[in-house]
N, C-alpha and C positions, 0 to 999 in steps of 0.2 A: 610634344608641340612644332606645331610644323612654322615655317617663316612666314606663310601665307596669311597668318595669324595677325599680323600686326605689317603696317606699311612698309616697306624697307627704303632705302635712299639709295640713290645709285653710288656715291660714296660711304662706305662704313671704315672709321677707325676705330681699331681697338688698342687701349693704351691704359696701363697699373701701373703698382708698385711691381718690382722684383720679384717671381714666384707666384703672382696673379693667378697665371695661367691666360695668359691672354692671345700665346703663338698658339695652344692648341684649342681657344676656342675660334681664334679667326680661321684656322685649318676647317676645322668642324662647320661652321658659318658658311663659309665657300662652298663647300660641296653640297651643302642642303639647298643654297641660292644656285648650284648649279642643276642640279635634281629636279628643280620648279622649270628646268629650262632656260634656263638667263644664261646669258653670253660673260664669262665670269674672268674677272684678272686678280691674282693676289700680288703686293708689293709688299717684301718686305725689308723696312726701314729701321730694322734692328742693327743699329752702329755698334752696342754696348754688349750681347750676348754674344758669342760666338759656338756658344753650346748646345744650345736647344734654340731653333729659328725654324719656321716655315720650312727651310730647306731639306730639313729632315723627311718633309714628307712630298719630296718633288715627284717621286714615281705616283705615289696615290693622287695627287694633283694633275698629274701629265693623263694617268688611264683614264680618269674624270672627266678631260677636255677642259680646264683650266689654267691658263698661261699664268707661271711663275715668274717676279721680275726679282733678283735677289743681286744682293752683292758677290763679286766675285771671290772677293774675300771671306764670303760665307762657308761653313764649316772645314776651313782651312788651321794652320797655325799664322798665316798671316795678320799682324796687328797693322791694320788699316782705315782707320776710319772713316770713308769717304763712301758714298753714294752713286750707283752710274748713272747717268743722261735718261737712262730709258727708264724709272722711274717717274719721270713725268709723263709716260706715254696712257698712263691709264687713269691720270687725272684731268689731263686734256681731249683723251678718246671717249667721248660722251655715248660711243655706241655701245658699250663695255658697264658692267658693273664693277667697281674697284673696291677691293678688300684690303687693309693697309693694317701692316702690324709695326705697330710703332717702337721703339725700346724701353726699358724700362726706365719710369722716374725722369725728373726733368734734364737728367744726363741724356738719355736716351728720347726726349722728347725734343731738344733744340734742333735735329736733323731735320724736325716737320716744318720748322720755320719758315726754309725755302719754299714749300709746296702751299702755304699756308692761304696765300692771296688768292691764287687759282682757285682753291676750292673752296674757302669763302666769298668770291666773285659768284662761282654757281651757285653757291646757295643751295646743293641738293647735297647734304652730308648727315651723316648719323656718326659724334664723337662719342664712344662708347667707355666709360672707367669702369672697370674689370678687378673688382675687388675679393680679396680674398682674407678673410677673418681671421686666419687661423694660420698667417704670415706673422710674424714680430714689431713689425714696423706699423701693421694697420690691423689690428687688435679689436680698437673700438671705433666709431663712427668719424670721432672728431680725429683721431690719426688719419684714418681716411680719409679724410675733406683736406686735411694738410698735405696730403701727397698729392689729391687731385688739383687743388690749388698752383701747387707747385710745376704740374705738368704743363695746365694751362697758359699759368705766364710763359713757358720755356717754350712752348710748340703754337703757340699764337692762336689756338683754336679752342675754343668754349664745348666742356663736353655737355650733352644734350641728354643723356638717359646713362644708367647704370645697370650692370649685371654682377648677382653674386652669385660668384665662381671660386663662394669658401669649401676648401678640399684638404685634406691630410696626404695625399697622394692612393697610395696604394690602401692605405688605414681607412679611407672615406666611410664614413657608412651616413644611415640615411638620418641619423641622429646628429652626425658632424654638422650637415648641409642645414636641420629644421633648426638646428640653436640659432644660427647666426641669422635667419628668419627677422628677427625684431632690429636687429644692429644693423642689417639691410635698411630695412624700413628706416629708422633714424636718421642715416645717413641720406635718403630719398628727401625725409622734411631740412633736413640741414641744408642741405643744396639746392633743394628746390626742384629737382630732378626727377623722372618718373623711375620706378624700378623695372627697366625693361621686361626682364626675367631671371629666375634663378636656371642654375646648369649644373649638372652634373653627369658622372660616367653611367652610362647606359646602365651597368649591374643594377644600379641602384634607384635606377629611375623613376619605379613605381612605387616606389615608397617614398618620395619628397613632393610636395604640397606643388599644385601646379599655379601659375606658369612653369613648365620644365622647358627645357632646352635639352635634350640628352647626347653627350658626347661620348664619343669614339678616341681614345687615345692616341697619341703621335706615338713612335716605335722608342722613341728615346724619352716619354715622358720622366720614367722612374730613371 
């Protein structure tokens, strides 16, 4: 599936439970936007997880001509939960598409609060809930809905769509993804939000039902 198959917004936010794969999805999404000729900026707003973040793909993003803005403490052992003022740039500079990687669960989403008024005022955003039904705390649609509501309350921006990114890392098979399709549809009904697409690693993409967004994994994904 190509991103041109559905209209994208100027600001796209990816949020979800820890281990949902939202960071890897955000990087792939940004690269796909760039391949379509767009100017793209990625903003790393994750103040919770210092181990796996968009900074890990800095070289790949730079090679593609994508600007990355991330906290100075990213990929370091500094425990300083603060975000740089530069993160406002992709929100106020409307000549670039912004892809925002939000920290996991409600703890990570609190950092979004300071940017929410500007994003809501512009009104050109997609807030995507990334769900991995293979994770312990989001095994059911009802559990995932609870996480979704907590993130919304903390971040101040309502979700507008869902992406099913269910996976077991290197052990993911086409059946892993297919088995979660029904739960993703239930979550869509419960939340009243559209299931935008399913995402899966490119090696199994041909065996997973459409619409599918094929992913290339970041080097630190496992």
